[in-house]
C-alpha positions in Angstrom: 0.0 -0.1 -0.1 1.5 3.5 -1.0 1.4 6.5 1.0 -1.2 8.1 -1.7 -3.8 4.9 -1.7 -6.7 6.2 0.9 -8.2 3.6 3.5 -11.9 2.8 2.2 -14.1 0.1 2.9 -15.3 -2.6 0.3 -18.8 -2.4 -1.1 -18.7 -6.1 -0.3 -18.8 -5.5 3.5 -22.4 -5.5 4.6 -24.0 -2.9 6.4 -25.3 -4.8 9.2 -21.6 -5.8 10.3 -20.8 -2.0 10.4 -24.1 -1.6 12.4 -23.1 -4.8 14.6 -19.3 -3.6 15.5 -21.0 0.1 16.2 -23.5 -1.3 18.5 -21.1 -3.9 20.2 -18.8 -0.8 20.9 -21.5 1.5 22.1 -22.6 -1.7 24.5 -18.7 -1.7 25.7 -19.1 1.9 26.6 -22.0 1.5 28.4 -20.8 -1.2 30.4 -17.9 0.6 31.2 -19.6 3.5 32.5 -22.0 1.1 34.9 -19.2 -0.7 36.3 -17.5 2.6 37.1 -20.8 4.1 38.8 -21.0 0.6 40.4 -17.4 0.8 41.7 -18.0 4.7 42.8 -21.1 3.1 44.9 -19.2 0.3 46.6 -16.1 3.0 47.2 -19.0 5.1 49.1 -20.3 2.1 50.9 -16.9 1.2 52.3 -16.1 4.5 53.7 -19.4 4.8 55.2 -19.3 1.3 56.8 -15.6 2.3 58.0 -17.0 5.0 59.8 -19.8 3.4 61.4 -17.4 0.7 62.4 -15.0 3.6 63.6 -18.2 4.8 65.5 -18.8 1.6 67.0 -15.7 0.8 68.0 -15.4 4.2 69.8 -18.6 3.3 71.5 -17.3 -0.1 72.6 -14.2 1.8 74.5 -16.4 3.9 75.9 -18.8 1.6 77.4 -15.6 -0.7 78.3 -14.2 2.2 80.6 -17.8 2.6 81.8 -18.1 -0.7 82.6 -15.0 -0.8 84.5 -15.8 2.4 86.4 -19.2 0.9 87.5 -17.3 -2.3 88.6 -15.2 -0.4 90.9 -17.8 1.3 92.2 -19.9 -1.6 92.8 -16.9 -3.2 94.6 -16.7 -0.3 96.8 -20.4 -0.8 97.6 -20.1 -4.3 98.4 -17.4 -3.5 100.7 -19.2 -0.8 102.3 -22.2 -3.5 102.9 -19.6 -5.8 104.4 -18.6 -3.4 106.7 -22.0 -2.4 108.0 -23.1 -6.2 108.1 -20.1 -6.8 110.4 -21.0 -3.9 112.7 -24.7 -5.0 112.4 -23.3 -8.3 114.1 -21.3 -6.8 116.5 -24.1 -4.7 117.6 -25.9 -8.0 117.4 -23.8 -9.5 119.9 -23.2 -6.4 122.4 -27.2 -6.4 122.5 -27.3 -9.9 123.4 -24.7 -9.4 125.9 -26.5 -6.4 127.7 -29.5 -8.8 127.7 -28.3 -11.4 129.6 -26.4 -9.4 132.0 -29.8 -7.7 132.8 
């Protein structure tokens, strides 16, 4: 082929072949456009889920700290109740001795 010859399409190529090729090209463009849109949507969902996971994780950490503080308070209350119980037992014993001595 010399540089002066122009490219041309033979008249023996059916129009339906040309139309089919153009249609397939349009379908591929549409397909890749849809894939790109789906990918963008999935990326947005991943970011949203990542944020939710981070917020949930922070909440769980706070609950853990709150739970630990409540556990310490309950331990203190339990110790106080034990002291009160021992004091009540001692008071009861003293009252029993007082009753016996009268």
